[in-house]
C-alpha positions as CSV (number, residue, x, y, z in Angstrom):
1,X,100.1,40.0,153.0
2,X,97.0,41.2,151.2
3,X,93.9,42.3,153.1
4,X,90.6,41.5,151.4
5,X,87.2,42.4,152.9
6,X,84.1,41.5,150.9
7,X,80.9,43.5,151.0
8,X,79.2,41.3,153.6
9,X,82.1,41.7,156.0
10,X,82.1,45.5,155.5
11,X,78.4,45.7,156.2
12,X,78.9,43.6,159.3
13,X,81.8,45.8,160.5
14,X,79.7,49.0,159.9
15,X,76.7,47.6,161.9
16,X,79.0,46.5,164.7
17,X,80.8,49.9,164.7
18,X,77.5,51.8,164.6
19,X,76.1,49.8,167.6
20,X,79.2,50.6,169.6
21,X,79.9,54.2,168.4
22,X,76.4,55.1,167.2
23,X,76.0,58.3,169.2
24,X,79.4,59.6,168.3
25,X,78.9,58.9,164.6
26,X,75.6,60.6,164.6
27,X,77.1,63.7,166.3
28,X,80.1,63.6,163.9
29,X,77.8,63.3,160.9
30,X,75.6,66.1,162.2
31,X,78.6,68.3,162.8
32,X,79.9,67.6,159.3
33,X,76.5,68.5,157.7
34,X,76.4,71.7,159.8
35,X,79.9,72.6,158.7
36,X,79.1,72.0,155.0
37,X,75.9,74.0,155.4
38,X,77.6,76.9,157.0
39,X,80.5,76.8,154.5
40,X,78.0,77.1,151.6
41,X,76.2,79.9,153.4
42,X,79.4,81.8,153.8
43,X,80.7,80.9,150.3
44,X,77.4,82.0,148.6
45,X,76.6,84.8,151.0
46,X,76.6,87.6,148.4
47,X,74.3,86.0,145.8
48,X,72.0,84.7,148.6
49,X,71.8,88.1,150.2
50,X,71.2,89.8,146.9
51,X,68.5,87.3,146.0
52,X,66.8,87.9,149.3
53,X,67.0,91.7,149.0
54,X,65.8,91.9,145.4
55,X,63.0,89.4,145.7
56,X,61.7,90.2,149.2
57,X,63.0,93.4,150.8
58,X,63.3,95.7,147.7
59,X,60.8,93.8,145.5
60,X,58.6,96.8,144.8
61,X,61.2,99.5,144.8
62,X,62.2,99.4,141.1
63,X,59.6,101.1,139.0
64,X,60.3,102.8,135.7
65,X,56.8,103.6,134.4
66,X,56.1,106.9,132.6
67,X,54.4,109.3,135.0
68,X,53.7,112.3,132.8
69,X,53.2,113.2,129.1
70,X,56.5,114.9,128.5
71,X,58.6,112.0,127.5
72,X,60.9,112.6,124.5
73,X,61.8,110.1,121.8
74,X,65.1,108.2,122.3
75,X,68.2,109.5,120.5
76,X,71.5,107.8,119.8
77,X,73.6,108.2,123.0
78,X,71.4,107.5,126.0
79,X,69.2,104.3,125.9
80,X,65.8,104.0,127.5
81,X,65.9,101.1,129.9
82,X,64.0,99.4,132.7
83,X,67.1,97.6,134.0
84,X,67.8,98.3,137.6
85,X,71.0,96.3,137.8
86,X,73.7,98.3,136.1
87,X,76.9,96.6,134.8
88,X,78.9,99.7,134.0
89,X,79.0,103.5,134.0
90,X,76.9,103.8,130.8
91,X,74.2,101.6,132.4
92,X,74.1,104.0,135.4
93,X,73.7,107.0,133.1
94,X,71.0,105.2,131.1
95,X,69.0,104.5,134.3
96,X,69.1,108.1,135.4
97,X,68.2,109.3,131.8
98,X,65.3,106.9,131.6
99,X,63.8,107.9,135.0
100,X,64.1,111.6,134.1
101,X,62.7,111.1,130.6
102,X,59.7,109.2,132.2
103,X,59.1,112.2,134.6
104,X,60.0,110.3,137.8
105,X,61.0,112.4,140.8
106,X,62.0,109.4,143.0
107,X,63.5,106.1,141.9
108,X,65.9,103.4,142.9
109,X,68.4,101.0,141.3
110,X,70.7,98.4,142.8
111,X,74.5,97.9,142.8
112,X,75.1,94.2,142.4
113,X,78.1,92.5,144.1
114,X,79.0,91.4,140.5
115,X,79.7,95.0,139.7
116,X,82.3,95.7,142.3
117,X,83.0,99.4,141.2
118,X,79.3,100.3,141.1
119,X,79.2,102.4,144.3
120,X,82.3,104.2,143.4
121,X,81.1,104.9,139.8
122,X,77.8,106.3,141.2
123,X,79.7,108.6,143.5
124,X,82.0,109.6,140.6
125,X,79.0,110.5,138.5
126,X,77.4,112.5,141.3
127,X,80.5,114.7,141.3
128,X,80.6,115.1,137.5
129,X,78.3,117.9,136.9
130,X,79.0,118.1,133.2
131,X,78.1,114.5,132.6
132,X,74.9,114.8,134.6
133,X,73.9,118.1,132.9
134,X,74.2,116.4,129.5
135,X,71.4,114.0,130.5
136,X,69.1,117.0,131.0
137,X,69.6,118.1,127.4
138,X,67.9,114.9,126.1
139,X,64.8,115.1,128.2
140,X,61.9,117.6,128.2
141,X,62.7,120.9,130.1
142,X,59.7,120.0,132.3
143,X,61.5,116.7,133.3
144,X,64.9,118.2,133.7
145,X,66.5,118.3,137.1
146,X,67.8,121.2,139.1
147,X,69.3,118.9,141.7
148,X,69.7,115.2,142.2
149,X,69.9,113.9,145.8
150,X,71.6,110.5,145.4
151,X,72.3,108.1,148.3
152,X,73.6,104.5,148.6
153,X,72.9,102.2,151.5
154,X,75.2,99.5,152.9
155,X,73.3,96.8,150.9
156,X,73.8,98.5,147.5
157,X,70.4,100.2,147.1
158,X,70.8,103.5,145.3
159,X,68.0,106.1,145.9
160,X,67.6,109.2,143.7
161,X,65.4,112.1,144.6
162,X,64.8,114.6,141.7
163,X,64.3,118.3,142.4
164,X,63.0,119.7,139.1
165,X,63.5,123.1,137.6
166,X,59.8,123.5,136.8
167,X,57.1,123.1,139.4
168,X,53.4,122.3,138.6
169,X,52.4,125.9,138.6
170,X,55.1,127.0,136.2
171,X,54.3,124.1,133.9
172,X,50.7,125.0,133.8
173,X,51.4,128.7,133.0
174,X,53.9,127.7,130.3
175,X,51.7,125.1,128.6
176,X,48.9,127.7,128.4
177,X,51.3,130.3,126.9
178,X,52.8,127.9,124.4
179,X,49.3,126.8,123.3
180,X,48.2,130.4,123.0
181,X,51.1,131.4,120.8
182,X,50.8,128.3,118.6
183,X,47.1,128.9,118.1
184,X,47.7,132.5,117.1
185,X,50.7,132.1,114.8
186,X,50.9,128.5,113.5
187,X,48.6,127.1,110.8
188,X,48.3,123.6,109.4
189,X,49.4,124.6,106.0
190,X,52.8,125.9,107.2
191,X,55.9,123.7,106.7
192,X,57.9,122.6,109.7
193,X,60.6,125.1,108.6
194,X,58.2,128.0,108.6
195,X,56.7,126.9,112.0
196,X,60.1,126.9,113.6
197,X,61.1,130.2,112.0
198,X,57.9,131.8,113.3
199,X,58.6,130.7,116.8
200,X,62.3,131.6,116.6
201,X,61.3,135.2,115.6
202,X,58.5,135.4,118.1
203,X,60.8,134.6,121.1
204,X,63.4,137.1,120.0
205,X,60.8,139.8,119.3
206,X,59.2,139.4,122.7
207,X,62.3,139.2,124.9
208,X,65.7,140.7,125.5
209,X,68.9,139.2,126.7
210,X,69.2,139.4,130.5
211,X,72.8,140.6,131.1
212,X,72.1,140.9,134.8
213,X,71.2,137.2,135.1
214,X,74.3,136.1,133.1
215,X,76.4,138.1,135.5
216,X,74.6,136.7,138.6
217,X,73.6,133.2,137.4
218,X,73.4,131.6,140.9
219,X,71.7,134.5,142.7
220,X,68.1,135.7,142.6
221,X,67.7,138.4,140.0
222,X,64.6,140.2,138.7
223,X,63.6,137.5,136.2
224,X,63.7,133.7,135.8
225,X,65.7,134.3,132.6
226,X,67.5,130.9,132.9
227,X,64.1,129.1,132.5
228,X,61.5,129.2,129.7
229,X,59.3,131.4,131.9
230,X,61.8,134.2,131.5
231,X,61.6,134.8,127.7
232,X,58.0,133.6,127.4
233,X,56.3,135.3,130.3
234,X,58.8,137.9,131.7
235,X,60.4,139.2,128.5
236,X,63.9,138.4,129.6
237,X,66.1,135.4,128.8
238,X,69.6,133.9,128.7
239,X,70.7,130.9,126.7
240,X,69.2,128.2,128.9
241,X,65.8,130.1,129.0
242,X,65.8,130.6,125.2
243,X,66.7,126.9,124.5
244,X,64.1,125.6,127.0
245,X,61.4,127.9,125.4
246,X,62.2,126.7,121.9
247,X,62.3,123.1,123.0
248,X,58.8,123.4,124.5
249,X,57.4,124.6,121.2
250,X,59.2,122.0,119.2
251,X,57.8,119.2,121.5
252,X,54.3,120.6,121.1
253,X,54.7,120.6,117.3
254,X,56.1,117.1,117.4
255,X,59.4,118.1,115.8
256,X,62.3,116.0,117.0
257,X,64.8,118.0,119.0
258,X,67.1,118.2,121.9
259,X,69.2,120.8,123.6
260,X,73.0,120.8,123.0
261,X,75.6,122.4,125.2
262,X,79.3,123.3,125.5
263,X,81.0,124.1,128.8
264,X,79.5,127.6,128.8
265,X,76.6,127.7,126.4
266,X,73.4,125.9,125.4
267,X,71.3,125.9,122.2
268,X,69.0,123.6,120.2
269,X,69.4,120.9,117.7
270,X,66.3,120.3,115.4
271,X,65.4,117.5,112.9
272,X,63.6,118.8,109.9
273,X,63.3,117.4,106.3
274,X,65.5,114.4,107.2
275,X,68.4,116.5,108.5
276,X,69.6,117.9,111.8
277,X,70.2,121.6,112.2
278,X,71.5,123.9,114.9
279,X,69.4,126.9,116.2
280,X,70.9,129.3,118.6
281,X,68.3,132.0,119.6
282,X,70.8,133.6,122.0
283,X,73.2,134.5,119.3
284,X,70.4,135.6,117.0
285,X,69.2,138.1,119.6
286,X,72.0,140.6,119.8
287,X,72.4,143.2,122.5
288,X,72.4,146.7,121.1
289,X,73.0,150.0,122.9
290,X,69.9,151.6,121.4
291,X,67.6,149.0,122.9
292,X,66.2,148.3,119.5
293,X,64.9,144.7,118.8
294,X,67.1,143.2,116.1
295,X,66.5,139.6,114.8
296,X,69.3,137.8,113.2
297,X,69.2,134.4,111.4
298,X,72.9,133.7,111.3
299,X,72.4,130.8,113.7
300,X,69.0,129.6,112.4
301,X,68.9,126.1,110.9
302,X,72.6,125.8,110.1
303,X,74.8,122.7,109.8
304,X,77.7,121.9,112.1
305,X,80.2,123.1,109.5
306,X,78.3,126.4,109.2
307,X,78.2,126.7,113.0
308,X,82.0,126.3,113.2
309,X,82.4,128.7,110.4
310,X,80.4,131.4,112.2
311,X,82.5,130.7,115.3
312,X,85.7,131.2,113.3
313,X,84.4,134.6,111.9
314,X,83.3,135.8,115.3
315,X,86.4,134.3,117.1
316,X,84.3,132.8,119.8
317,X,84.4,129.4,121.3
318,X,80.9,128.9,122.6
319,X,79.8,126.0,120.4
320,X,82.4,123.4,121.0
321,X,80.3,120.3,121.9
322,X,81.1,116.7,122.8
323,X,80.7,114.7,119.5
324,X,80.8,111.4,121.4
325,X,77.5,112.4,123.1
326,X,75.7,114.6,120.7
327,X,76.0,112.2,117.8
328,X,73.2,113.7,115.8
329,X,75.0,117.1,115.8
330,X,78.1,115.4,114.5
331,X,76.2,114.4,111.4
332,X,74.3,117.7,111.1
């Protein structure tokens, strides 16, 4: 037996059923629509929540504008970015680098649900002092951090507060001193090489290596030898103070440069005459028992091969750097 119902019969049946069970059908239809709506809300809860947070709650929290004049040029490893939605660990490092290079002391970025490991990767980076300190080497000493306070809320907002090494008063003093020295010693007819040589010799001639600070790096000593203010204004420096001081001069003279570090030392990398060279003022300022000021040039404007050769002669291991990060030095 074959059952056939034409369209007119179906419409008549639907109207009859609706008249008899109308209220129940409306309730069932409403319940079905509500279920579909709630299911979609649940299924798309993460993208919907993220859209609401980014476009309404945190809309004005992601700003990457330059806030001071100490921004350095971009080099090979870290990339300047205004992207606040990282997709991997390198993106996180680029965000922090960019904010520091712009001179920001407070900034945010966001861990998207699409990057499930984001919060863990941020926490891992916080605990990796070596990785974070590498970022400092590619920004101006005035924008480098002493401490980063990083927090992540339950919705994925990452907040970073920067405590800088140099406060406004120190920056003002150092800018005046650097300008004074440049005006006294540097002339327009000098080559970049001669300018850098003059500053190299001046720093060594007007400061001594601070052994007390090296022995008590994390305690208060007589001088701020770990900062540029030590060798330039107090006459005492250690490697971080020497490299910061030279970097400030190079920036003022518009000579491309950054600081480069091993696990126990820091020096400068300088770009002159289309080549990169190492300069290590610390090792060119030897400690002698007589107190005499001696200036060496063994570590002035040398290639990476020459740097390694000097290490081999001295049997030291102070200049072993990460060639995956300091890419310019690899080619020096």
